[in-house]
N, C-alpha and C positions, 0 to 999 in steps of 0.2 A: 454522385450518387454518394460513394459511401467513403467518407477518409477514413483511413483506417487509425490514424493517429487521433481526435479527437476526442480528450479525453469526458466531457463536458455528456454524452454519451452515460458512462459510467459515471457520471455524477447525477447527471438526472435516474440513475437507479438510483441510487445512492438514498433521495429524496423521499419519493416515489417505500424508499422502504422505513427513515426518518418518519413518516407519518404514523408508525406505529409505533411507535416513542414521546406521541408530542402531549400528550396526556400523562406523561409518569414530572414526577416531582426532582425539585436542579439535583438529588444526592444523589436520585435513583440513576435520572441521569451519566451525573457524571458517575459512579461503580459502572455502569454501562458499556461507557467510553471505555474504563480503565479496562475491562474486561478483553475491549476489545480490541486493544491496540497493543495490549498483552497476549494473546491470544497464539498472534502467530512461532510465540518464542515456546511456551510448552506445546503445541501443534506441530512444531518443526523440530523439539526434540524428543515428541513421542513416534513422527515420523523416523529420525536418527534410531534410536533404540530401538525400535521395527527391524530397521536395517541391517544392526548390530549384530541383533538375536537371533533373526533368521536365515541371516546372511545370507539378506536379499540381492538381487544381481542389479547393480548401477540401473537408475535410470534416468537416460538419458533426456534435454528437452524434447519439447515434443520437434524441434521444429525440424527439419532436416538441412541439409545444404541441397541438396536435392528439389524440396519442394520448394524451396526460397527463387532456389534458378530457378524455377519453372513460376511461381510468379514474377520476380525481374520479369524476367525475359518475358509477361503478358506487358508488362509496366512497358516496354522499348521497341518489342515492334512490335504491339496489337493495336488493335485499334479500339474504339473507345469503349466498348462491351468487354472488352479481353482482363483494361484498364480497370473495369466495375467489380469486373472477378476478380483477379487481386488484390485489388480494396478488399472487396467481403470473405478472401479466403486472409490474408493479416489481421483484418480485425475481429474474423475466428481465434484467431490464435494470438490476441492480446489478453482475449476475455482465458480462454486458456493457462497463458501466463503469469497475466493477473491471480490465477486462481493457485497454480500450485505455487507463489510466488510470495502470499497467502498476504498482497497488496490490497485486496477486497477487501480483507478485514480491520488495516490500517486504515482507508479510503474511512470506512463507514464509522473507524473510530477516534475517527478527526473531526467526522459530521456531528460524530453526539458528543463531542468533546464543542465544536460549535454553539449545536440545543442546549446547552449545559451552563453558556454565558448568556447566552441566551437570557436564558430564564433569570440567571439572575442579575439578571438585569444591566449589565458589562458592558456595552453598546451606550444606555442612560444614564451611569452615577462614574463615569472615568473617571472625572475629577475626583469623585470620595475615593473612587479602588487608587486613584496613586502608590500610597506605601504597595499596597498587594500588584500591580501595572510594575513597579519599580523592582520588587521581590522577581518578576517570573522574569523580568528581562535578565538583572544577573545570571539566574538560574538558566534558561533558555540559552543564553551568550558561554557562559562560563563552563554549565557541561554538552548541556544540544547541539554546540556550536564542531566542538572539540569529538566527540561521537557521530558525528554526523561528517566530518574530515576521517573519522576511522572508518564509518563504517565503506563511504569511497574509497578510502587506498585501501581495502580487501577484496573489489569484486561488485559494490552492492548487492545488487540481489543474485545480479548471476552468481554473487558465492553459495549459493543455496540451491544446487545444482553440481552435483550431488550428493547425498546425504553427507553430512562433514562437521566436525571440531567449527570447524572455518567457515560452514554455512549459519552453523550456531550462532557464533559470536556470530559473524552479519546482520541478524535478524534479531539475533537480541539490539547490536546498539540501529539499528535500524525503527526497527521500535519501539525504544529506550531514548532515542535522539529527534528521530521527527518534531515528534509530540513537542518535547520541550521547547526545541528552535523555531518550532509553531508560533509558540508562547510568547517568545522573546519577540 
């Protein structure tokens, strides 16, 4: 009934939010895209500063070993209603995880970047924009690919919990590298 790994439900929600931006100019779309793509960096930096200034106790990820064992037990030993219940619980975890890892902001930024590309007529003007597309390819591969490799090497989104300089580096690498590689 509910599969926790389906990204399409997140994309559908982002698509509904994208409707709010449909009448904006290409310049405004690009500005909002940059805002949402970089928002995780400054939000995480604020979170890190807050945690250091207040000496807040570290907060662990909301998934607990015991909670995950109970969910997995539903898959292994349960019947169909138990599996549906386990899927629903993991589905809720995925929303929570995407929120505290700032992934929803990046996903929406990518949606706005796509809307911007459509607004400037990129799909229809590929031949006329070939030099620009070539520069994007080089930029995305020479900068975006190494940033993404570094993002993966330090733990990707898993490095974000607990608040740390490594988490800030991770979110910066991901927030810059993912869109650049996507442009390529």
